[in-house]
KOLMAR-11468 format. One line per 2 residues: number of its first residue (from 1); their letters; for each residue x, y, z of N, C-alpha, C, O. Coordinates in Angstrom, 2 decimals, decimal comma. Layout:
N
NUM	A	X:Y:Z:X:Y:Z:X:Y:Z:X:Y:Z; ...
END
This chain:
113
1	ML	-8,92:15,48:-8,43:-9,33:14,28:-7,74:-8,29:13,92:-6,67:-7,09:14,06:-6,89; -8,78:13,46:-5,54:-7,88:13,03:-4,47:-7,10:11,80:-4,91:-7,62:10,95:-5,64
3	VH	-5,86:11,70:-4,46:-5,03:10,54:-4,79:-5,70:9,26:-4,29:-5,75:8,26:-5,00; -6,20:9,31:-3,06:-6,88:8,16:-2,46:-8,01:7,67:-3,37:-8,15:6,47:-3,62
5	TA	-8,81:8,59:-3,86:-9,95:8,26:-4,73:-9,48:7,67:-6,05:-10,07:6,70:-6,54; -8,44:8,23:-6,62:-7,91:7,71:-7,88:-7,41:6,28:-7,72:-7,68:5,43:-8,56
7	IE	-6,69:6,02:-6,64:-6,19:4,67:-6,37:-7,37:3,70:-6,27:-7,39:2,65:-6,91; -8,33:4,07:-5,47:-9,48:3,21:-5,24:-10,25:2,92:-6,54:-10,56:1,76:-6,83
9	QK	-10,54:3,94:-7,31:-11,30:3,77:-8,56:-10,55:2,90:-9,57:-11,14:2,03:-10,20; -9,26:3,15:-9,71:-8,48:2,37:-10,68:-8,39:0,90:-10,29:-8,51:0,03:-11,15
11	LL	-8,17:0,62:-9,00:-8,05:-0,77:-8,56:-9,40:-1,49:-8,62:-9,45:-2,67:-8,97; -10,48:-0,80:-8,28:-11,81:-1,41:-8,40:-12,11:-1,79:-9,84:-12,63:-2,87:-10,11
13	SA	-11,78:-0,90:-10,75:-12,04:-1,13:-12,17:-11,16:-2,24:-12,75:-11,64:-3,08:-13,52; -9,90:-2,26:-12,38:-8,94:-3,20:-12,97:-9,04:-4,61:-12,41:-8,84:-5,58:-13,14
15	FD	-9,36:-4,74:-11,11:-9,26:-6,05:-10,47:-10,57:-6,62:-9,93:-10,60:-7,79:-9,54; -11,64:-5,85:-9,91:-12,92:-6,31:-9,37:-12,71:-7,07:-8,05:-13,09:-8,23:-7,93
17	PV	-12,09:-6,40:-7,05:-11,74:-7,10:-5,81:-12,95:-7,46:-4,96:-13,99:-6,81:-5,01; -12,78:-8,53:-4,17:-13,81:-8,88:-3,19:-13,61:-8,07:-1,92:-14,53:-7,94:-1,12
19	FL	-12,41:-7,51:-1,74:-12,11:-6,62:-0,63:-11,03:-5,64:-1,09:-10,05:-6,04:-1,72; -11,23:-4,37:-0,77:-10,23:-3,35:-1,09:-10,22:-2,32:0,02:-11,27:-1,79:0,40
21	DV	-9,05:-2,05:0,55:-8,90:-1,02:1,57:-7,70:-0,16:1,18:-6,57:-0,65:1,10; -7,95:1,12:0,94:-6,91:2,07:0,60:-6,79:3,04:1,77:-7,75:3,75:2,10
23	VN	-5,62:3,07:2,41:-5,43:3,88:3,61:-4,34:4,91:3,36:-3,22:4,56:2,97; -4,66:6,16:3,59:-3,67:7,23:3,51:-2,89:7,22:4,82:-3,43:7,58:5,87
25	ES	-1,63:6,82:4,77:-0,79:6,75:5,96:0,21:7,91:6,03:1,18:7,85:6,79; -0,03:8,94:5,27:0,90:10,07:5,21:1,11:10,70:6,58:2,21:11,15:6,89
27	HM	0,06:10,74:7,38:0,17:11,36:8,71:1,18:10,66:9,61:1,62:11,23:10,61; 1,56:9,44:9,27:2,53:8,67:10,06:3,97:8,97:9,64:4,91:8,37:10,17
29	HS	4,14:9,88:8,71:5,45:10,17:8,15:5,77:11,65:8,26:4,92:12,44:8,65; 6,97:12,01:7,92:7,44:13,40:8,04:7,04:14,19:6,81:7,88:14,54:5,97
31	VA	5,74:14,48:6,70:5,20:15,24:5,58:4,25:16,30:6,13:3,84:16,24:7,29; 3,90:17,24:5,29:2,99:18,31:5,70:1,61:17,75:6,02:1,18:16,76:5,41
33	PG	0,90:18,35:6,97:-0,46:17,92:7,27:-1,33:17,95:6,01:-1,22:18,86:5,19; -2,18:16,94:5,87:-3,05:16,86:4,71:-2,42:16,24:3,47:-3,05:16,16:2,42
35	SQ	-1,17:15,79:3,59:-0,47:15,18:2,44:-1,13:13,88:2,02:-1,78:13,20:2,81; -0,94:13,55:0,77:-1,41:12,27:0,22:-0,25:11,63:-0,54:-0,26:11,55:-1,77
37	SH	0,74:11,18:0,21:1,96:10,67:-0,41:2,31:9,25:0,00:3,10:8,59:-0,68; 1,75:8,76:1,10:2,07:7,44:1,62:0,77:6,66:1,78:-0,14:7,09:2,49
39	FK	0,68:5,50:1,11:-0,56:4,73:1,15:-0,30:3,26:1,43:0,76:2,72:1,11; -1,30:2,64:2,05:-1,32:1,18:2,20:-2,55:0,69:1,44:-3,64:1,24:1,58
41	VV	-2,36:-0,34:0,63:-3,45:-0,95:-0,12:-3,52:-2,43:0,26:-2,54:-3,16:0,16; -4,70:-2,84:0,71:-4,99:-4,25:0,92:-6,01:-4,61:-0,14:-7,11:-4,06:-0,16
43	IV	-5,65:-5,52:-1,03:-6,55:-5,90:-2,12:-6,64:-7,42:-2,20:-5,64:-8,13:-2,19; -7,89:-7,89:-2,28:-8,18:-9,32:-2,35:-8,98:-9,54:-3,62:-10,08:-9,00:-3,78
45	TN	-8,43:-10,34:-4,53:-9,10:-10,55:-5,81:-8,77:-11,90:-6,42:-7,67:-12,43:-6,23; -9,72:-12,45:-7,14:-9,48:-13,69:-7,87:-8,47:-13,49:-8,99:-7,88:-14,46:-9,47
47	AF	-8,25:-12,26:-9,40:-7,29:-11,98:-10,47:-5,87:-12,39:-10,08:-5,02:-12,58:-10,95; -5,61:-12,54:-8,78:-4,28:-12,92:-8,32:-4,08:-14,43:-8,25:-2,98:-14,89:-7,94
49	DG	-5,11:-15,21:-8,53:-4,97:-16,68:-8,51:-3,85:-17,09:-9,46:-3,83:-16,70:-10,62; -2,92:-17,89:-8,96:-1,83:-18,40:-9,76:-0,68:-17,43:-9,98:0,30:-17,77:-10,65
51	MR	-0,78:-16,21:-9,43:0,28:-15,21:-9,61:1,20:-15,21:-8,39:0,75:-15,31:-7,25; 2,49:-15,09:-8,65:3,45:-14,92:-7,57:3,32:-13,51:-6,99:2,77:-12,62:-7,65
53	LL	3,80:-13,31:-5,79:3,70:-12,01:-5,12:4,28:-10,88:-5,96:3,66:-9,83:-6,09; 5,44:-11,09:-6,52:6,09:-10,05:-7,33:5,20:-9,65:-8,52:5,09:-8,47:-8,83
55	NR	4,59:-10,62:-9,16:3,72:-10,32:-10,30:2,45:-9,60:-9,88:1,92:-8,79:-10,64; 1,95:-9,90:-8,70:0,79:-9,18:-8,17:1,14:-7,70:-7,97:0,39:-6,81:-8,37
57	HR	2,29:-7,47:-7,36:2,73:-6,09:-7,11:2,98:-5,36:-8,43:2,63:-4,18:-8,57; 3,57:-6,04:-9,38:3,79:-5,43:-10,70:2,47:-5,06:-11,35:2,36:-4,01:-11,98
59	AV	1,47:-5,91:-11,21:0,16:-5,64:-11,81:-0,48:-4,40:-11,18:-1,02:-3,55:-11,89; -0,41:-4,29:-9,87:-0,96:-3,11:-9,19:-0,17:-1,87:-9,57:-0,75:-0,82:-9,85
61	NA	1,15:-1,97:-9,57:1,99:-0,83:-9,93:1,72:-0,36:-11,35:1,77:0,84:-11,62; 1,44:-1,28:-12,26:1,15:-0,90:-13,64:-0,14:-0,08:-13,71:-0,21:0,90:-14,45
63	IL	-1,13:-0,47:-12,95:-2,41:0,26:-12,94:-2,23:1,64:-12,32:-2,89:2,59:-12,74; -1,34:1,76:-11,34:-1,14:3,03:-10,64:0,11:3,76:-11,11:0,66:4,58:-10,37
65	AE	0,57:3,48:-12,32:1,83:4,04:-12,82:1,84:5,57:-12,77:2,84:6,16:-12,37; 0,77:6,21:-13,18:0,72:7,67:-13,18:0,83:8,24:-11,77:1,57:9,19:-11,53
67	EL	0,10:7,66:-10,83:0,15:8,13:-9,44:1,53:7,88:-8,83:2,05:8,73:-8,10; 2,12:6,73:-9,13:3,45:6,43:-8,60:4,51:7,37:-9,16:5,46:7,73:-8,46
69	AE	4,36:7,77:-10,39:5,35:8,65:-11,02:5,22:10,09:-10,55:6,21:10,82:-10,49; 4,01:10,50:-10,20:3,79:11,92:-9,93:3,37:12,27:-8,51:3,65:13,38:-8,05
71	KI	2,72:11,35:-7,80:2,10:11,75:-6,54:2,42:10,90:-5,33:2,46:11,41:-4,21; 2,66:9,62:-5,54:2,86:8,70:-4,41:4,35:8,53:-4,13:5,14:8,23:-5,03
73	HA	4,72:8,72:-2,87:6,10:8,52:-2,45:6,31:7,07:-1,99:7,35:6,47:-2,25; 5,31:6,52:-1,29:5,43:5,16:-0,77:4,10:4,45:-0,87:3,04:5,03:-0,60
75	LA	4,16:3,18:-1,28:2,95:2,38:-1,43:3,22:1,00:-0,84:4,01:0,22:-1,38; 2,55:0,70:0,27:2,65:-0,62:0,90:1,54:-1,48:0,32:0,36:-1,15:0,45
77	LH	1,90:-2,58:-0,32:0,92:-3,44:-0,97:0,77:-4,75:-0,21:1,75:-5,41:0,15; -0,49:-5,11:0,02:-0,84:-6,39:0,63:-1,83:-7,02:-0,34:-3,00:-6,62:-0,39
79	TY	-1,37:-8,00:-1,11:-2,14:-8,56:-2,22:-2,45:-10,03:-1,96:-1,56:-10,83:-1,69; -3,74:-10,37:-2,03:-4,17:-11,72:-1,67:-5,21:-12,26:-2,63:-5,95:-11,51:-3,27
81	TP	-5,26:-13,58:-2,72:-6,40:-14,25:-3,34:-7,45:-14,37:-2,23:-7,11:-14,25:-1,05; -8,71:-14,60:-2,58:-9,72:-14,76:-1,54:-9,39:-15,89:-0,55:-9,62:-15,75:0,65
83	GE	-8,85:-16,99:-1,05:-8,48:-18,10:-0,17:-7,42:-17,71:0,84:-7,53:-18,04:2,03; -6,39:-17,01:0,39:-5,32:-16,55:1,31:-5,88:-15,58:2,34:-5,58:-15,68:3,53
85	WY	-6,69:-14,66:1,88:-7,25:-13,64:2,76:-8,09:-14,26:3,87:-7,90:-13,94:5,05; -9,00:-15,12:3,52:-9,88:-15,70:4,52:-9,15:-16,64:5,46:-9,54:-16,79:6,62
87	EY	-8,09:-17,26:4,98:-7,32:-18,16:5,84:-6,45:-17,41:6,84:-6,32:-17,84:7,99; -5,85:-16,29:6,42:-4,84:-15,64:7,26:-5,24:-14,29:7,86:-4,89:-14,01:9,01
89	YA	-5,94:-13,45:7,12:-6,04:-12,06:7,54:-7,44:-11,47:7,62:-7,56:-10,28:7,94; -8,48:-12,18:7,36:-9,81:-11,59:7,27:-10,20:-10,81:8,52:-10,89:-9,80:8,43
91	EK	-9,77:-11,27:9,68:-10,17:-10,59:10,91:-9,22:-9,48:11,33:-9,61:-8,59:12,07; -7,98:-9,52:10,87:-7,02:-8,48:11,25:-6,00:-8,30:10,13:-5,03:-9,06:10,05
93	PP	-6,21:-7,30:9,26:-5,26:-7,05:8,17:-3,86:-6,74:8,70:-3,72:-6,25:9,81; -2,84:-7,03:7,90:-1,46:-6,76:8,33:-1,20:-5,27:8,48:-1,77:-4,46:7,74
95	AS	-0,36:-4,92:9,42:0,02:-3,52:9,66:1,17:-3,13:8,75:1,95:-3,98:8,31; 1,27:-1,85:8,47:2,39:-1,34:7,68:3,59:-1,15:8,59:3,43:-0,97:9,80
97	PK	4,80:-1,20:8,04:5,99:-0,99:8,86:6,06:0,45:9,34:5,53:1,35:8,70; 6,73:0,66:10,47:6,90:2,01:11,01:7,88:2,80:10,15:8,81:2,24:9,58
99	CF	7,66:4,09:10,08:8,53:4,98:9,31:9,68:5,44:10,20:9,46:5,86:11,34; 10,90:5,37:9,69:12,05:5,88:10,41:12,75:6,96:9,61:13,91:7,28:9,87
101	GG	12,06:7,53:8,65:12,65:8,56:7,81:12,46:9,94:8,39:11,68:10,13:9,32; 13,16:10,89:7,85:13,00:12,30:8,22:13,18:12,54:9,70:14,08:11,98:10,32
103	SK	12,32:13,38:10,26:12,45:13,77:11,66:11,99:12,69:12,62:12,20:12,82:13,83; 11,38:11,63:12,13:10,90:10,57:13,00:11,96:9,48:13,22:11,73:8,53:13,96
105	RE	13,10:9,63:12,58:14,17:8,65:12,74:14,65:8,68:14,19:14,87:9,74:14,77; 14,80:7,51:14,75:15,32:7,42:16,10:16,77:7,87:16,12:17,57:7,49:15,27
107	KT	17,08:8,69:17,10:18,45:9,19:17,23:19,22:8,20:18,11:18,96:8,08:19,31; 20,15:7,50:17,51:20,96:6,54:18,26:22,42:6,80:17,95:22,79:7,13:16,83
109	AL	23,21:6,65:18,95:24,66:6,85:18,78:25,24:5,60:18,14:24,84:4,48:18,45; 26,18:5,80:17,25:26,88:4,69:16,64:27,89:4,14:17,63:28,51:4,91:18,37
111	PE	28,06:2,83:17,67:29,04:2,26:18,59:30,46:2,69:18,18:30,78:2,81:17,00; 31,27:2,91:19,19:32,66:3,28:18,92:33,44:2,05:18,50:33,22:0,95:19,02
113	S	34,37:2,24:17,56:35,16:1,09:17,13:36,48:1,04:17,82:37,27:0,13:17,56
END
């Protein structure tokens, strides 16, 4: 099974989200073509009502523990209640940060002391 599919199925089953977007962002990083190692998840669910951000992330990480241990190198999580989502991001989800690892790291000289 594809990592993307496993993430999607597990989160759909565990959280019954009103919105879920799982994006493979591996192509934006220094990995082999076709890799499935870097993902962004935007999940909107009533299950997050009353939960702090850290607890939301812990809940998602617990569901994806096997994938995180064996297959996923990086997971960008954007976790919202329906109220937060519709107020702030419904028309334009947040972007993931740029990767500066591996060969994509900007080459800059260190200042002389």
